[in-house]
C-alpha positions as CSV (number, residue, x, y, z in Angstrom):
1,X,21.9,75.6,26.8
2,X,20.1,72.3,27.5
3,X,19.3,69.9,24.7
4,X,16.8,67.1,24.6
5,X,18.1,63.6,25.3
6,X,17.6,61.0,22.6
7,X,17.3,57.2,22.8
8,X,19.6,55.8,25.4
9,X,20.4,52.6,27.2
10,X,23.0,51.2,29.6
11,X,24.2,47.9,31.1
12,X,27.0,45.5,31.6
13,X,29.1,43.9,28.9
14,X,31.8,41.3,29.0
15,X,30.4,39.2,31.9
16,X,32.2,35.9,31.6
17,X,30.7,33.0,33.4
18,X,31.6,29.3,33.4
19,X,29.6,26.6,35.1
20,X,30.3,22.9,35.8
21,X,27.4,20.5,36.1
22,X,28.6,17.4,37.9
23,X,26.7,14.2,37.2
24,X,28.8,11.8,39.1
25,X,32.1,11.5,37.2
26,X,30.6,13.0,34.0
27,X,30.9,16.7,34.0
28,X,29.3,19.3,31.6
29,X,31.1,22.6,31.0
30,X,29.3,25.8,29.9
31,X,31.2,28.9,29.0
32,X,29.2,32.2,28.4
33,X,30.0,35.8,27.6
34,X,27.0,37.9,28.6
35,X,25.8,41.4,27.8
36,X,22.8,43.1,29.5
37,X,21.3,46.4,28.3
38,X,18.5,48.3,30.0
39,X,16.2,50.9,28.5
40,X,13.7,53.0,30.5
41,X,13.2,56.3,32.3
42,X,16.8,57.3,32.9
43,X,16.6,60.9,31.7
44,X,17.3,62.4,35.1
45,X,20.6,60.6,35.3
46,X,21.8,62.3,32.1
47,X,20.2,65.7,32.4
48,X,20.3,66.3,36.2
49,X,23.0,63.9,37.5
50,X,20.2,62.1,39.5
51,X,21.0,58.4,39.9
52,X,17.9,57.4,41.8
53,X,16.6,55.2,39.0
54,X,20.0,53.8,37.9
55,X,20.5,50.2,38.9
56,X,24.2,49.7,39.2
57,X,25.8,47.6,36.5
58,X,27.5,45.7,39.3
59,X,24.1,44.5,40.3
60,X,23.5,43.2,36.8
61,X,26.8,41.3,37.0
62,X,25.9,39.9,40.4
63,X,22.5,38.8,39.2
64,X,24.0,36.9,36.3
65,X,26.5,35.2,38.6
66,X,24.1,34.3,41.4
67,X,21.4,32.9,39.1
68,X,23.9,30.6,37.5
69,X,24.2,28.9,40.9
70,X,21.5,26.4,40.0
71,X,23.1,25.5,36.7
72,X,22.4,26.5,33.1
73,X,20.7,23.6,31.3
74,X,19.2,25.8,28.6
75,X,20.7,29.3,27.9
76,X,17.3,30.9,26.9
77,X,15.7,29.7,30.2
78,X,18.6,31.1,32.2
79,X,18.4,34.5,30.3
80,X,14.7,34.7,31.1
81,X,15.5,34.2,34.8
82,X,18.0,37.1,34.7
83,X,15.5,39.4,33.0
84,X,12.7,38.5,35.4
85,X,14.9,39.4,38.3
86,X,16.1,42.7,36.8
87,X,12.6,43.8,36.0
88,X,11.8,43.6,39.7
89,X,15.1,45.2,40.8
90,X,14.8,48.2,38.5
91,X,11.2,49.7,38.3
92,X,12.4,52.3,35.8
93,X,13.2,49.7,33.2
94,X,10.8,49.4,30.3
95,X,12.9,47.1,28.1
96,X,15.8,44.7,28.6
97,X,18.0,43.0,26.0
98,X,20.3,40.3,27.2
99,X,22.7,38.4,24.9
100,X,24.7,35.2,25.6
101,X,27.6,34.0,23.5
102,X,28.3,30.4,24.3
103,X,31.9,29.4,23.5
104,X,32.1,25.8,22.3
105,X,34.1,23.1,24.1
106,X,34.3,19.4,23.3
107,X,35.5,16.4,25.3
108,X,39.1,15.3,24.8
109,X,39.4,11.8,23.6
110,X,41.6,9.4,25.6
111,X,42.2,6.0,24.0
112,X,39.3,6.7,21.7
113,X,36.9,7.5,24.6
114,X,35.5,11.0,25.4
115,X,37.0,12.0,28.7
116,X,34.6,12.8,31.6
117,X,36.1,16.1,32.6
118,X,38.8,17.0,30.1
119,X,37.8,19.5,27.4
120,X,39.3,21.4,24.4
121,X,38.0,24.2,22.3
122,X,35.5,23.0,19.6
123,X,35.2,24.0,16.0
124,X,32.0,25.3,14.6
125,X,31.7,28.8,16.0
126,X,30.0,30.2,19.1
127,X,26.2,30.1,19.5
128,X,24.4,33.4,20.3
129,X,21.1,33.6,22.1
130,X,19.4,37.0,22.6
131,X,16.4,37.6,24.7
132,X,14.5,40.9,24.5
133,X,11.6,41.8,26.7
134,X,9.4,44.8,27.2
135,X,7.8,45.1,30.6
136,X,4.4,43.4,30.5
137,X,5.0,41.8,27.2
138,X,6.1,38.3,26.2
139,X,9.8,37.9,25.4
140,X,11.4,37.6,22.0
141,X,14.2,35.1,21.6
142,X,16.6,35.1,18.6
143,X,19.2,32.5,18.0
144,X,22.5,32.8,16.1
145,X,26.1,31.8,15.6
146,X,29.3,33.7,15.0
147,X,32.8,32.7,14.0
148,X,31.7,29.7,11.9
149,X,34.3,29.2,9.1
150,X,33.2,27.6,5.8
151,X,35.2,26.9,2.7
152,X,34.8,25.0,-0.5
153,X,37.5,24.4,-3.1
154,X,35.3,24.4,-6.2
155,X,31.7,24.9,-7.3
156,X,31.9,28.7,-7.1
157,X,32.0,31.3,-9.9
158,X,32.0,35.1,-10.3
159,X,31.5,36.6,-13.7
160,X,29.1,38.8,-15.8
161,X,29.6,41.8,-13.5
162,X,30.0,45.4,-14.7
163,X,33.6,46.8,-15.2
164,X,35.2,50.1,-15.7
165,X,38.7,51.7,-15.9
166,X,39.4,50.8,-12.2
167,X,38.3,47.1,-12.4
168,X,41.2,44.7,-12.3
169,X,39.4,41.5,-11.1
170,X,39.3,38.8,-13.7
171,X,36.2,36.8,-14.3
172,X,36.3,33.2,-13.1
173,X,34.1,30.1,-13.4
174,X,36.0,28.2,-10.7
175,X,37.4,29.5,-7.5
176,X,37.7,28.9,-3.8
177,X,34.8,30.3,-1.7
178,X,35.6,31.0,1.9
179,X,33.8,32.9,4.6
180,X,33.3,33.3,8.3
181,X,29.5,33.3,9.0
182,X,27.7,35.5,11.5
183,X,24.0,34.6,11.5
184,X,20.9,35.5,13.5
185,X,17.5,33.9,13.2
186,X,14.0,34.5,14.7
187,X,11.4,31.9,15.6
188,X,7.6,31.7,15.8
189,X,7.6,31.6,19.6
190,X,10.0,31.9,22.5
191,X,9.1,28.5,24.0
192,X,11.3,26.4,21.8
193,X,14.4,24.3,22.3
194,X,16.8,27.0,21.3
195,X,19.8,24.9,22.3
196,X,18.9,22.3,19.7
197,X,18.3,25.0,17.1
198,X,21.7,26.4,17.7
199,X,23.1,23.1,16.5
200,X,20.7,22.2,13.8
201,X,20.4,25.5,11.9
202,X,24.1,25.9,11.3
203,X,24.3,22.3,10.2
204,X,21.5,23.0,7.7
205,X,23.0,26.1,6.1
206,X,26.5,24.6,6.1
207,X,25.3,21.7,4.1
208,X,23.6,24.1,1.7
209,X,26.8,26.0,1.3
210,X,28.7,22.8,0.4
211,X,26.1,21.5,-2.0
212,X,25.6,24.8,-3.9
213,X,28.0,24.0,-6.7
214,X,26.0,26.2,-9.2
215,X,27.0,29.3,-7.2
216,X,27.4,32.5,-9.2
217,X,28.4,34.6,-6.2
218,X,28.5,34.6,-2.4
219,X,25.2,36.4,-2.6
220,X,23.7,33.6,-4.6
221,X,24.9,31.1,-2.0
222,X,23.7,33.2,0.9
223,X,20.1,33.1,-0.4
224,X,20.4,29.3,-1.0
225,X,21.6,28.8,2.6
226,X,18.7,30.9,4.0
227,X,16.2,29.1,1.9
228,X,17.5,25.8,3.1
229,X,17.0,26.8,6.7
230,X,13.4,28.0,6.2
231,X,12.6,24.8,4.3
232,X,14.0,22.5,7.0
233,X,13.0,24.4,10.1
234,X,9.3,25.6,10.1
235,X,9.8,27.2,13.5
236,X,12.3,29.7,12.0
237,X,10.7,32.8,10.4
238,X,13.8,34.7,9.2
239,X,17.5,34.3,9.1
240,X,20.1,37.1,8.5
241,X,23.7,36.5,7.4
242,X,26.8,38.6,7.6
243,X,29.5,36.9,5.4
244,X,32.9,38.3,4.4
245,X,34.2,37.0,1.1
246,X,37.7,35.8,2.2
247,X,39.6,35.8,-1.0
248,X,42.0,33.1,-2.1
249,X,43.9,34.2,-5.2
250,X,45.7,31.9,-7.6
251,X,49.5,32.4,-7.1
252,X,51.6,33.5,-10.0
253,X,54.4,30.9,-10.2
254,X,55.7,32.0,-13.6
255,X,58.7,33.9,-12.1
256,X,59.9,30.4,-10.9
257,X,59.4,28.8,-14.3
258,X,56.4,26.9,-13.0
259,X,52.8,26.6,-14.0
260,X,50.0,26.6,-11.4
261,X,47.3,24.0,-12.1
262,X,44.8,25.5,-9.6
263,X,46.9,24.3,-6.7
264,X,48.7,27.2,-5.0
265,X,46.7,30.2,-3.6
266,X,47.6,33.4,-1.8
267,X,45.2,34.0,1.1
268,X,44.4,37.7,1.0
269,X,43.9,39.7,4.1
270,X,42.0,43.0,4.4
271,X,40.2,44.4,2.5
272,X,37.7,41.6,1.9
273,X,34.3,41.6,0.3
274,X,31.4,41.7,2.8
275,X,27.9,40.3,2.0
276,X,24.9,40.8,4.2
277,X,21.3,39.7,3.6
278,X,18.2,38.3,5.2
279,X,15.9,35.6,4.0
280,X,12.4,35.7,5.4
281,X,9.0,34.0,5.2
282,X,6.3,35.8,3.4
283,X,4.7,38.6,5.5
284,X,7.4,38.4,8.2
285,X,9.2,41.7,9.1
286,X,12.6,40.9,10.8
287,X,14.0,43.3,13.3
288,X,16.6,45.8,12.1
289,X,20.0,44.5,11.2
290,X,22.8,44.4,13.8
């Protein structure tokens, strides 16, 4: 029996590319992890084994590599070049989504001076740029970041919640709040400096995280962070967060005859709480959550 084929897509993932832009002795290093996904009229490949419309994923990898030859000054511009090429190479394609994760590097300091060609991994998470384009339509670009670790040692509470026979969590008016942020945001138009936004948006919501000492929960702080971004960046129309609540529990030192004046904590592993939410401007409908 033959069954109808539902929504499908295919592409190439895990395309790692690094480029070096050499301006004399001063080098600039870019480190990307790319994923390309195509949607279109590929039914025959699934139902009949007919690959006439299936652009090889090797071609996608080769396109990403070859178009990096002229340098990657702005990730969004480079992604658009890849998409434009693939739309020509594969007439069956109706929609392309390409995502670039930019791994951060910073210059090594030597005698207090940033080195011209020596780098080390930088803190602050990896920026994420996603470009989606339907054939014949303008592209949509979303920015983002993942792996951004935030922590504050006070200014966070959690109390007033419902309890039952299985609740063991004590209420607290002062605790450590820690999370690793994954965020995505949308903008008014694609033709923006997305490289600059990838730096300034996380700076804005990180500052809001630190300042929100009236926090009653991670949910409360998430909304404050998103509101701060929309206040500070008129070009951003929505921002979505995925934030685990990485628990730090006060250690019991009484077996050792010691008190614990909010100094020693046990860092809990899994399971952790997980908070997700989107903050949007009035009338804006964000795309579905990841």
